TIRO-2110 file (N, C-alpha, C; in Angstrom, 1 decimal):
// TIRO-2110
8.5, 15.7, -22.4, N, 1, A
8.7, 15.0, -21.1, CA, 1, A
9.1, 13.6, -21.4, C, 1, A
10.1, 13.1, -20.7, N, 2, A
10.7, 11.8, -20.9, CA, 2, A
9.8, 10.7, -20.3, C, 2, A
10.0, 9.5, -20.6, N, 3, A
9.2, 8.4, -20.1, CA, 3, A
9.4, 8.3, -18.6, C, 3, A
10.6, 8.6, -18.1, N, 4, A
10.8, 8.5, -16.6, CA, 4, A
10.0, 9.6, -15.9, C, 4, A
9.9, 10.8, -16.5, N, 5, A
9.1, 11.9, -15.9, CA, 5, A
7.6, 11.6, -15.9, C, 5, A
7.2, 10.9, -17.0, N, 6, A
5.8, 10.5, -17.1, CA, 6, A
5.4, 9.5, -16.0, C, 6, A
6.3, 8.5, -15.8, N, 7, A
6.1, 7.5, -14.8, CA, 7, A
6.0, 8.1, -13.4, C, 7, A
6.9, 9.0, -13.2, N, 8, A
6.9, 9.7, -11.9, CA, 8, A
5.6, 10.5, -11.7, C, 8, A
5.1, 11.2, -12.7, N, 9, A
3.8, 11.9, -12.6, CA, 9, A
2.7, 11.0, -12.4, C, 9, A
2.6, 9.9, -13.2, N, 10, A
1.5, 8.9, -13.0, CA, 10, A
1.5, 8.3, -11.6, C, 10, A
2.7, 8.0, -11.1, N, 11, A
2.8, 7.4, -9.8, CA, 11, A
2.3, 8.4, -8.7, C, 11, A
2.7, 9.7, -8.9, N, 12, A
2.2, 10.7, -7.9, CA, 12, A
0.7, 10.9, -8.0, C, 12, A
0.2, 10.9, -9.2, N, 13, A
-1.3, 11.0, -9.3, CA, 13, A
-2.0, 9.9, -8.7, C, 13, A
-1.5, 8.6, -9.0, N, 14, A
-2.2, 7.4, -8.4, CA, 14, A
-2.1, 7.4, -6.9, C, 14, A
-1.0, 7.9, -6.3, N, 15, A
-0.8, 8.0, -4.9, CA, 15, A
-1.8, 8.9, -4.3, C, 15, A
-2.0, 10.1, -4.9, N, 16, A
-3.0, 11.1, -4.4, CA, 16, A
-4.4, 10.5, -4.5, C, 16, A
-4.7, 9.8, -5.7, N, 17, A
-6.0, 9.2, -5.8, CA, 17, A
-6.3, 8.2, -4.8, C, 17, A
-5.3, 7.4, -4.5, N, 18, A
-5.4, 6.3, -3.4, CA, 18, A
-5.7, 6.9, -2.1, C, 18, A
-4.9, 8.0, -1.8, N, 19, A
-5.1, 8.7, -0.5, CA, 19, A
-6.5, 9.3, -0.3, C, 19, A
-7.0, 9.9, -1.4, N, 20, A
-8.3, 10.5, -1.4, CA, 20, A
-9.4, 9.4, -1.3, C, 20, A
-9.2, 8.3, -1.9, N, 21, A
-10.1, 7.2, -1.8, CA, 21, A
-10.2, 6.7, -0.4, C, 21, A
-9.1, 6.6, 0.3, N, 22, A
-9.1, 6.1, 1.7, CA, 22, A
-9.8, 7.1, 2.6, C, 22, A
-9.5, 8.4, 2.4, N, 23, A
-10.1, 9.4, 3.3, CA, 23, A
-11.6, 9.5, 3.0, C, 23, A
-12.0, 9.4, 1.7, N, 24, A
-13.4, 9.4, 1.4, CA, 24, A
-14.1, 8.2, 2.0, C, 24, A
-13.5, 7.0, 2.0, N, 25, A
-14.1, 5.8, 2.6, CA, 25, A
-14.3, 5.9, 4.1, C, 25, A
-13.2, 6.5, 4.7, N, 26, A
-13.3, 6.7, 6.2, CA, 26, A
-14.4, 7.6, 6.6, C, 26, A
-14.5, 8.8, 5.9, N, 27, A
-15.6, 9.7, 6.1, CA, 27, A
-16.9, 9.1, 5.9, C, 27, A
-17.1, 8.5, 4.8, N, 28, A
-18.4, 7.9, 4.4, CA, 28, A
-18.8, 6.8, 5.5, C, 28, A
-17.8, 6.0, 5.9, N, 29, A
-18.1, 5.0, 6.9, CA, 29, A
-18.5, 5.6, 8.2, C, 29, A
-17.9, 6.7, 8.6, N, 30, A
-18.2, 7.3, 9.9, CA, 30, A
-19.6, 8.0, 9.8, C, 30, A
-19.9, 8.5, 8.6, N, 31, A
-21.3, 9.2, 8.5, CA, 31, A
-22.4, 8.1, 8.4, C, 31, A
-22.1, 7.0, 7.8, N, 32, A
-23.2, 5.9, 7.7, CA, 32, A
-23.4, 5.3, 9.1, C, 32, A
-22.3, 5.0, 9.8, N, 33, A
-22.4, 4.4, 11.1, CA, 33, A
-23.0, 5.3, 12.1, C, 33, A
-22.7, 6.6, 12.0, N, 34, A
-23.3, 7.6, 12.9, CA, 34, A
-23.0, 7.3, 14.3, C, 34, A
-24.0, 7.3, 15.2, N, 35, A
-23.9, 7.0, 16.6, CA, 35, A
-24.2, 5.6, 16.9, C, 35, A
-24.5, 4.8, 15.9, N, 36, A
-24.9, 3.4, 16.2, CA, 36, A
-23.8, 2.6, 16.8, C, 36, A
-22.5, 3.0, 16.5, N, 37, A
-21.4, 2.3, 17.0, CA, 37, A
-21.1, 1.0, 16.3, C, 37, A
-21.7, 0.7, 15.1, N, 38, A
-21.5, -0.5, 14.4, CA, 38, A
-20.9, -0.2, 13.0, C, 38, A
-19.6, -0.1, 13.0, N, 39, A
-18.9, 0.1, 11.7, CA, 39, A
-18.1, -1.1, 11.4, C, 39, A
-18.0, -1.4, 10.2, N, 40, A
-17.2, -2.6, 9.8, CA, 40, A
-16.2, -2.1, 8.8, C, 40, A
-15.0, -2.8, 8.7, N, 41, A
-14.0, -2.4, 7.7, CA, 41, A
-13.2, -3.6, 7.3, C, 41, A
-12.6, -3.5, 6.2, N, 42, A
-11.7, -4.5, 5.7, CA, 42, A
-10.6, -3.9, 4.9, C, 42, A
-9.6, -4.6, 4.6, N, 43, A
-8.5, -4.0, 3.8, CA, 43, A
-7.6, -5.1, 3.2, C, 43, A
-6.8, -4.6, 2.3, N, 44, A
-5.8, -5.5, 1.6, CA, 44, A
-4.5, -4.8, 1.6, C, 44, A
-3.5, -5.5, 2.1, N, 45, A
-2.1, -5.0, 2.0, CA, 45, A
-1.4, -5.9, 1.0, C, 45, A
-0.9, -5.3, -0.1, N, 46, A
-0.2, -6.0, -1.1, CA, 46, A
1.3, -6.1, -0.9, C, 46, A
1.8, -7.3, -0.7, N, 47, A
3.3, -7.4, -0.6, CA, 47, A
3.7, -8.1, -1.9, C, 47, A
4.1, -7.2, -2.8, N, 48, A
4.4, -7.7, -4.2, CA, 48, A
3.0, -8.1, -4.8, C, 48, A
2.9, -9.3, -5.4, N, 49, A
1.6, -9.7, -5.9, CA, 49, A
0.9, -10.5, -4.9, C, 49, A
1.4, -10.7, -3.6, N, 50, A
0.7, -11.5, -2.6, CA, 50, A
-0.1, -10.6, -1.7, C, 50, A
-1.5, -10.9, -1.6, N, 51, A
-2.3, -10.0, -0.7, CA, 51, A
-2.4, -10.5, 0.7, C, 51, A
-2.4, -9.6, 1.7, N, 52, A
-2.7, -9.9, 3.1, CA, 52, A
-4.1, -9.2, 3.3, C, 52, A
-5.1, -10.0, 3.6, N, 53, A
-6.4, -9.6, 3.7, CA, 53, A
-6.9, -9.6, 5.1, C, 53, A
-7.6, -8.5, 5.6, N, 54, A
-8.2, -8.5, 6.9, CA, 54, A
-9.6, -7.8, 6.8, C, 54, A
-10.4, -8.1, 7.8, N, 55, A
-11.7, -7.5, 7.9, CA, 55, A
-12.4, -7.8, 9.2, C, 55, A
-13.4, -7.0, 9.6, N, 56, A
-14.1, -7.1, 10.9, CA, 56, A
-15.3, -8.0, 10.8, C, 56, A
-15.9, -8.2, 9.6, N, 57, A
-17.0, -9.1, 9.5, CA, 57, A
-17.0, -9.7, 8.1, C, 57, A
-17.9, -10.6, 7.9, N, 58, A
-17.9, -11.4, 6.6, CA, 58, A
-18.1, -10.5, 5.4, C, 58, A
-19.0, -9.5, 5.4, N, 59, A
-19.2, -8.7, 4.2, CA, 59, A
-17.9, -7.9, 3.9, C, 59, A
-17.3, -7.3, 4.9, N, 60, A
-16.1, -6.5, 4.7, CA, 60, A
-15.0, -7.4, 4.1, C, 60, A
-14.9, -8.6, 4.7, N, 61, A
-13.9, -9.5, 4.2, CA, 61, A
-14.1, -9.9, 2.8, C, 61, A
-15.4, -10.2, 2.4, N, 62, A
-15.7, -10.5, 1.0, CA, 62, A
-15.3, -9.4, 0.1, C, 62, A
-15.6, -8.2, 0.4, N, 63, A
-15.2, -7.1, -0.4, CA, 63, A
-13.7, -7.0, -0.5, C, 63, A
-13.0, -7.2, 0.6, N, 64, A
-11.6, -7.1, 0.5, CA, 64, A
-11.0, -8.2, -0.3, C, 64, A
-11.6, -9.4, -0.3, N, 65, A
-11.1, -10.5, -1.1, CA, 65, A
-11.3, -10.2, -2.6, C, 65, A
-12.4, -9.6, -3.0, N, 66, A
-12.7, -9.3, -4.4, CA, 66, A
-11.7, -8.2, -4.8, C, 66, A
-11.4, -7.2, -3.9, N, 67, A
-10.4, -6.2, -4.2, CA, 67, A
-9.0, -6.8, -4.4, C, 67, A
-8.7, -7.8, -3.5, N, 68, A
-7.4, -8.5, -3.6, CA, 68, A
-7.2, -9.2, -4.9, C, 68, A
-8.3, -9.9, -5.4, N, 69, A
-8.2, -10.6, -6.6, CA, 69, A
-8.0, -9.7, -7.8, C, 69, A
-8.7, -8.5, -7.8, N, 70, A
-8.5, -7.5, -8.8, CA, 70, A
-7.0, -7.0, -8.8, C, 70, A
-6.5, -6.7, -7.6, N, 71, A
-5.2, -6.2, -7.5, CA, 71, A
-4.1, -7.3, -7.9, C, 71, A
-4.4, -8.5, -7.6, N, 72, A
-3.4, -9.6, -8.0, CA, 72, A
-3.4, -9.7, -9.5, C, 72, A
-4.6, -9.7, -10.2, N, 73, A
-4.7, -9.8, -11.6, CA, 73, A
-3.9, -8.6, -12.3, C, 73, A
-4.1, -7.4, -11.7, N, 74, A
-3.5, -6.3, -12.3, CA, 74, A
-1.9, -6.4, -12.1, C, 74, A
-1.5, -6.9, -10.9, N, 75, A
-0.1, -7.0, -10.7, CA, 75, A
0.6, -8.0, -11.6, C, 75, A
-0.1, -9.2, -11.8, N, 76, A
0.5, -10.2, -12.7, CA, 76, A
0.4, -9.7, -14.1, C, 76, A
-0.6, -8.9, -14.5, N, 77, A
-0.6, -8.3, -15.9, CA, 77, A
0.5, -7.4, -16.1, C, 77, A
0.8, -6.5, -15.1, N, 78, A
1.9, -5.6, -15.2, CA, 78, A
3.2, -6.3, -15.3, C, 78, A
3.4, -7.3, -14.5, N, 79, A
4.6, -8.1, -14.5, CA, 79, A
4.8, -8.8, -15.8, C, 79, A
3.7, -9.4, -16.3, N, 80, A
3.8, -10.1, -17.6, CA, 80, A
4.1, -9.2, -18.8, C, 80, A
3.5, -8.0, -18.8, N, 81, A
3.7, -7.1, -19.9, CA, 81, A
5.1, -6.6, -19.9, C, 81, A
5.8, -6.5, -18.7, N, 82, A
7.1, -6.0, -18.7, CA, 82, A
8.2, -7.0, -18.7, C, 82, A
7.7, -8.3, -18.7, N, 83, A
8.7, -9.4, -18.7, CA, 83, A
9.5, -9.5, -19.9, C, 83, A
9.0, -9.2, -21.1, N, 84, A
9.7, -9.4, -22.3, CA, 84, A
10.5, -8.2, -22.7, C, 84, A
10.4, -7.1, -22.0, N, 85, A
11.0, -5.8, -22.4, CA, 85, A
12.3, -5.7, -21.6, C, 85, A
13.3, -5.2, -22.2, N, 86, A
14.6, -4.9, -21.5, CA, 86, A
14.7, -3.4, -21.4, C, 86, A
15.2, -3.0, -20.2, N, 87, A
15.4, -1.6, -20.0, CA, 87, A
16.8, -1.2, -20.3, C, 87, A
17.0, -0.2, -21.2, N, 88, A
18.3, 0.2, -21.6, CA, 88, A
18.9, 1.1, -20.4, C, 88, A
20.1, 0.8, -20.1, N, 89, A
20.8, 1.5, -19.0, CA, 89, A
21.8, 2.5, -19.7, C, 89, A
21.6, 3.8, -19.4, N, 90, A
22.5, 4.8, -20.0, CA, 90, A
23.7, 5.0, -19.1, C, 90, A
24.9, 4.8, -19.6, N, 91, A
26.1, 5.0, -18.9, CA, 91, A
26.8, 6.2, -19.4, C, 91, A
27.2, 7.1, -18.5, N, 92, A
27.9, 8.2, -18.9, CA, 92, A
29.4, 7.9, -18.8, C, 92, A
30.2, 8.3, -19.9, N, 93, A
31.6, 8.1, -19.9, CA, 93, A
32.4, 9.3, -19.7, C, 93, A
END
């Protein structure tokens, strides 16, 4: 399998894991909240390495901030690791 095929496979697997994590969190949150009507949530939307953070209360926002910091560090590490490498472009003649 080529490197391109491996990257596509890893991307697909990570996408499925992310989707399952979101669904699991939603189900767990609804089960914990039950009929009390008090559920809190927070989230992070990454626009490149810049996070957009939101939350309904202080605890959810704090968890989202910690997640955003982890995602930012990971994004900068990936960018830094790939900065010195050049990608060869294959041209067919």
